[in-house]
C-alpha positions as CSV (number, residue, x, y, z in Angstrom):
1,M,22.4,12.2,-27.3
2,E,21.1,9.9,-24.5
3,L,23.2,11.9,-22.1
4,F,21.1,15.0,-22.8
5,L,17.7,13.3,-23.1
6,S,17.5,10.6,-20.5
7,L,17.4,10.7,-16.7
8,N,18.3,7.0,-16.4
9,G,21.6,6.0,-15.0
10,R,24.6,7.8,-13.6
11,I,27.4,10.0,-14.9
12,G,30.7,11.1,-13.2
13,R,32.0,14.5,-12.5
14,G,34.1,14.7,-15.7
15,K,31.2,13.9,-18.0
16,W,29.0,16.3,-16.1
17,W,31.4,19.2,-16.5
18,L,31.9,18.4,-20.2
19,A,28.2,18.2,-20.9
20,T,27.5,21.4,-18.9
21,I,30.2,23.3,-20.8
22,I,29.0,22.0,-24.2
23,L,25.4,22.9,-23.4
24,T,26.4,26.4,-22.2
25,I,28.5,27.0,-25.3
26,A,25.5,25.8,-27.5
27,I,23.2,28.3,-25.7
28,I,25.6,31.2,-26.2
29,I,26.1,30.4,-29.9
30,L,22.4,30.0,-30.6
31,T,21.6,33.2,-28.8
32,F,24.2,35.1,-30.8
33,I,22.8,33.6,-34.1
34,I,19.3,34.7,-33.2
35,I,20.5,38.2,-32.3
36,A,22.6,38.4,-35.5
37,M,19.6,37.4,-37.6
38,M,17.4,40.1,-35.9
39,S,20.1,42.8,-35.9
40,G,18.9,44.4,-39.1
41,S,15.3,44.7,-38.0
42,F,16.1,45.1,-34.3
43,E,16.8,48.8,-34.4
44,S,13.9,49.6,-36.6
45,S,11.5,47.7,-34.4
46,L,12.3,49.7,-31.2
47,D,9.4,51.5,-29.6
48,P,10.1,55.3,-30.3
49,V,8.8,56.3,-26.8
50,T,10.4,53.6,-24.5
51,G,13.3,52.5,-26.8
52,M,12.4,48.9,-26.0
53,P,12.0,46.1,-28.6
54,P,8.6,44.4,-28.9
55,I,8.0,41.5,-26.5
56,G,8.1,38.9,-29.3
57,T,11.6,40.0,-30.1
58,L,12.7,39.6,-26.5
59,L,11.1,36.2,-26.3
60,L,13.1,35.0,-29.3
61,I,16.3,35.6,-27.4
62,Y,15.2,33.2,-24.7
63,I,14.5,30.3,-27.0
64,P,17.9,28.7,-26.6
65,S,17.7,28.8,-22.8
66,L,14.2,27.3,-22.9
67,L,15.4,24.5,-25.2
68,S,18.2,23.7,-22.7
69,I,16.0,23.1,-19.7
70,W,15.4,19.4,-20.3
71,P,19.0,18.6,-21.2
72,S,20.2,20.4,-18.1
73,I,17.7,18.5,-15.9
74,C,18.9,15.2,-17.5
75,I,22.7,15.7,-17.0
76,S,22.3,17.1,-13.5
77,G,19.7,14.5,-12.5
78,R,22.1,11.7,-13.6
79,R,24.9,13.3,-11.7
80,Y,22.7,13.4,-8.5
81,H,22.0,9.7,-9.2
82,D,25.8,9.1,-9.1
83,R,25.7,10.7,-5.6
84,N,22.8,8.2,-4.8
85,K,20.3,11.0,-4.6
86,S,17.0,11.6,-6.4
87,A,16.9,14.0,-9.3
88,W,14.4,15.9,-7.1
89,W,17.5,17.4,-5.5
90,L,17.6,19.7,-8.5
91,M,14.9,21.7,-6.8
92,I,17.6,23.1,-4.5
93,A,18.4,25.4,-7.4
94,F,15.4,27.5,-6.5
95,I,17.1,28.7,-3.3
96,P,18.7,32.0,-4.5
97,L,22.5,31.9,-4.6
98,I,22.9,29.1,-2.0
99,G,21.2,26.6,-4.2
100,A,23.4,27.3,-7.2
101,I,26.6,27.2,-5.1
102,W,25.4,23.9,-3.5
103,M,24.8,22.3,-6.8
104,I,28.1,23.3,-8.3
105,I,30.0,21.9,-5.3
106,E,27.9,18.7,-5.0
107,L,27.7,18.0,-8.7
108,G,31.0,19.3,-9.9
109,F,33.4,18.5,-7.1
110,L,32.1,15.7,-4.8
111,R,32.8,12.1,-5.7
112,G,29.9,9.8,-6.6
113,T,29.0,6.6,-4.7
114,E,31.6,3.9,-5.2
115,G,30.2,0.7,-6.8
116,S,26.5,0.2,-7.5
117,N,23.8,2.2,-6.0
118,D,20.0,2.6,-6.3
119,F,20.5,4.2,-9.8
120,G,22.9,1.8,-11.5
121,Q,26.5,0.8,-11.9
122,D,29.5,3.0,-11.0
123,P,30.3,5.0,-14.2
124,L,34.0,4.9,-13.3
125,G,33.9,1.1,-12.7
């Protein structure tokens, strides 16, 4: 659980990919569970004029994504630490398209710093 809740230390590419995949699958499963629980009342709660569900119903669907923000920051921040960069580099994700591509390449494919760096011991060492 420390992997998903702490920004301290470093993690390698393999652990980052595994944690990212686990977190993504968890978000998808929780979203489907919420939708399944609401399905009976979902159709009956649609606005007759617009055909849209109430805002509260829509917000429920986003709960799993909101809950995943801190774990995502932790695993990606620790991966940036392995590259000997501050977790503030996560802010690059706010650049549309380019930021996401940059993060996937840097965090998922580029090797971390060999040996110790400012953020701890080499996770592969």
